[in-house]
C-alpha positions in Angstrom: -32.1 36.5 144.9 -34.4 34.5 146.9 -37.4 36.8 147.0 -40.3 35.4 149.0 -42.3 38.6 149.1 -45.5 38.5 147.0 -45.5 42.3 146.8 -41.9 42.5 145.7 -41.5 45.3 143.1 -38.3 43.9 141.7 -39.6 40.5 140.6 -42.8 39.5 138.9 -44.5 36.5 140.5 -43.2 34.2 137.7 -39.6 35.4 138.0 -39.2 34.9 141.8 -36.5 32.4 142.2 -36.6 29.2 144.1 -33.6 28.6 146.4 -30.6 27.6 144.4 -29.1 24.1 144.8 -26.2 25.6 146.8 -28.8 26.2 149.6 -28.3 23.4 152.1 -31.8 22.2 152.5 -32.5 22.0 148.8 -29.2 20.4 148.0 -30.1 17.7 150.6 -33.6 17.2 149.1 -32.2 16.9 145.6 -29.7 14.2 146.7 -32.6 12.3 148.4 -34.8 12.7 145.3 -32.2 11.2 143.1 -31.5 8.3 145.6 -35.3 7.6 145.8 -35.7 7.8 142.0 -32.9 5.3 141.4 -34.2 3.0 144.0 -37.7 3.2 142.5 -36.3 2.4 139.1 -34.3 -0.5 140.5 -37.4 -2.0 142.2 -40.0 -1.3 139.5 -38.0 -1.0 136.3 -39.8 2.3 135.7 -38.4 5.8 135.6 -39.9 8.4 138.0 -39.8 11.3 135.6 -37.7 13.7 137.6 -35.0 14.5 135.1 -36.5 17.8 134.1 -36.7 19.1 137.6 -33.2 17.9 138.5 -31.8 19.5 135.3 -33.4 22.9 136.0 -32.0 23.0 139.6 -28.5 21.9 138.5 -28.4 24.4 135.7 -29.7 27.3 137.8 -27.1 26.5 140.4 -24.1 26.2 137.9 -25.1 29.3 135.9 -26.5 31.4 138.7 -29.9 31.7 137.1 -33.3 32.3 138.7 -35.6 29.3 138.4 -39.2 30.2 137.7 -41.9 28.8 140.0 -44.3 28.4 137.1 -42.5 27.8 133.8 -45.4 26.2 132.0 -47.2 29.5 131.4 -44.1 31.3 130.2 -42.5 28.7 128.0 -39.0 29.1 129.6 -37.6 27.9 132.8 -35.2 30.5 134.2 -33.9 34.0 133.8 -30.5 35.7 134.3 -29.9 39.2 135.9 -30.3 40.8 132.5 -33.7 39.2 131.9 -32.6 36.7 129.3 -34.9 33.7 129.1 -33.5 30.2 129.3 -35.2 27.0 128.2 -33.6 24.1 130.0 -33.6 20.6 128.7 -32.2 17.6 130.6 -31.6 14.0 129.6 -30.2 10.9 131.1 -28.2 9.0 128.6 -26.3 5.7 128.3 -24.6 6.6 125.0 -24.4 9.9 123.2 -27.7 9.5 121.4 -31.4 10.1 121.6 -33.6 13.1 121.6 -34.3 15.9 124.0 -37.8 16.8 125.0 -40.2 18.6 122.8 -40.2 22.4 122.6 -43.3 24.6 122.9 -43.9 27.4 120.5 -42.7 30.0 123.0 -39.6 32.1 122.3 -36.6 32.1 124.6 -33.2 33.6 124.4 -31.0 30.6 125.2 -31.3 26.8 125.2 -29.4 25.1 128.0 -29.0 21.3 127.5 -27.6 19.3 130.4 -26.8 15.6 130.1 -26.6 13.1 132.9 -25.4 9.5 133.1 -27.9 6.9 134.3 -27.0 7.7 137.9 -27.7 11.5 137.5 -24.0 12.4 137.4 -23.6 15.4 135.2 -21.8 14.8 131.9 -21.9 18.4 130.6 -23.9 21.5 129.9 -24.3 23.0 126.4 -25.7 26.5 125.5 -27.1 27.8 122.3 -28.9 30.9 121.1 -32.6 30.7 120.2 -32.0 31.6 116.6 -29.6 28.7 116.1 -32.0 26.3 117.9 -35.2 27.2 116.1 -34.4 25.8 112.6 -33.5 22.4 114.2 -36.7 22.4 116.3 -38.8 23.2 113.1 -37.1 20.3 111.2 -38.9 17.8 113.5 -42.6 17.2 113.5 -42.6 16.6 117.3 -40.3 19.6 117.9 -37.8 17.2 119.6 -34.3 17.5 118.1 -31.5 15.0 118.7 -28.8 15.5 121.2 -26.3 15.4 118.4 -28.1 18.2 116.5 -28.1 20.4 119.7 -24.4 19.7 120.3 -23.5 20.8 116.7 -25.0 24.3 117.2 -24.0 24.7 120.9 -21.0 25.6 123.0 -20.2 23.2 125.8 -19.9 25.5 128.9 -19.4 22.9 131.6 
C-alpha cells in the first residue's frame, strides 16, 4: 500500500511506495509530464530525460509493484509483496534496436524492461531473472546490453 507513516513497522523507509499510476492525481500528472516532454522535444530538439521515471511508474502500475522513493541507494527500483527486488529499465525506440541503460553492480531478483514508442505509448513489457541477465550485463564494458539481448532471455508479459 500507500504507506505515508515514517514510523510504519511494515515498511522500511526505502520500501514505502509512491502512489500507483492508477491513483487519479498521479495519472493526470504523468499524462501532463509526457505532454510537456514531447512539446519540449518538438521545440528544442532535445529530450527531457524522463523515460526512466515514466517506465518505473508504468511498470509498478501494471505489475502492482511498490516503487521505491530512493532507488539509487538500493540498486533496484521496486519490490513486490514477497520482497522480490525489481530493476526497471525503460527505453523509447523507433525501431527494435538500441541499448538499455547501464546496470549498477547491485543484485536484484528480476529485470523488467518496458519499451515505448517515440510518443511514450507502451510497446511491451519483458521480465527476466537476475541470473539470466547477469551474463549479458557482464559481456558489455559499460554494462548496457542491447534490447535484442534482453528480449532473448526474457518473457514478454504485457
